[in-house]
C-alpha positions in Angstrom: 19.5 -31.1 71.4 21.3 -28.0 70.2 20.2 -24.4 71.1 19.6 -21.8 68.4 18.9 -18.1 69.2 16.7 -16.3 66.8 15.6 -12.7 66.8 11.9 -12.2 65.8 9.6 -9.1 65.9 7.2 -8.6 68.7 4.2 -9.3 66.6 5.6 -12.8 65.7 6.3 -13.4 69.4 2.7 -12.6 70.3 1.4 -14.9 67.6 3.7 -17.7 68.7 2.6 -17.3 72.3 -1.0 -17.4 71.3 -0.7 -20.5 69.2 1.5 -22.1 71.9 -1.3 -21.7 74.4 -4.0 -22.8 72.0 -2.1 -26.0 70.9 -0.7 -26.7 74.4 2.8 -26.9 73.0 5.9 -25.1 73.9 7.2 -22.3 71.7 10.3 -24.4 71.0 8.2 -27.3 69.8 6.1 -25.1 67.5 9.2 -23.5 66.0 10.8 -27.0 65.5 7.6 -28.2 63.7 7.4 -25.1 61.6 11.0 -25.4 60.6 10.7 -29.1 59.8 7.6 -28.5 57.7 9.3 -25.7 55.8 12.4 -27.8 55.0 10.2 -30.7 53.9 8.2 -28.4 51.6 11.4 -27.0 50.1 12.8 -30.4 49.4 9.7 -31.5 47.4 10.0 -31.0 43.7 7.9 -28.0 42.6 6.1 -28.5 39.3 4.3 -25.6 37.8 0.6 -26.2 37.3 -1.2 -23.8 35.0 -4.7 -22.5 35.6 -5.8 -24.5 32.5 -4.5 -27.7 34.1 -6.2 -26.9 37.4 -9.5 -26.2 35.7 -9.1 -28.4 32.7 -12.2 -30.4 33.4 -14.2 -27.1 33.2 -12.9 -25.9 29.9 -15.4 -26.5 27.2 -18.1 -27.9 29.5 -20.7 -25.2 28.5 -22.4 -25.2 25.2 -24.1 -22.2 23.5 -23.3 -18.6 24.2 -21.7 -16.1 21.9 -18.7 -17.4 20.0 -16.8 -14.1 20.5 -17.4 -13.7 24.2 -13.7 -13.5 25.1 -12.7 -11.1 22.3 -15.7 -8.7 21.8 -15.7 -5.8 24.2 -19.4 -5.2 23.4 -20.2 -8.1 25.8 -18.9 -5.9 28.7 -21.3 -3.0 28.0 -22.9 -2.0 31.4 -20.5 -4.3 33.4 -19.6 -2.5 36.6 -22.0 0.3 36.0 -23.8 1.7 39.1 
């Protein structure tokens, strides 16, 4: 196995040591796993998913209500008032 020297800030060292103790893994093993996961994630194709696609089954699932709810500022009267 090769050796790689990396400079990291003290806060990251502390977090790495804490997780190392919690997971009962060496710091080197944690860094190897994190790096491998990052590379796997980067190699996967990223397709943009819009909010509409994520909540598509919710769009239009309610009936009734004002037809101009999204465009009439009158519906916001009193919203946020104390």
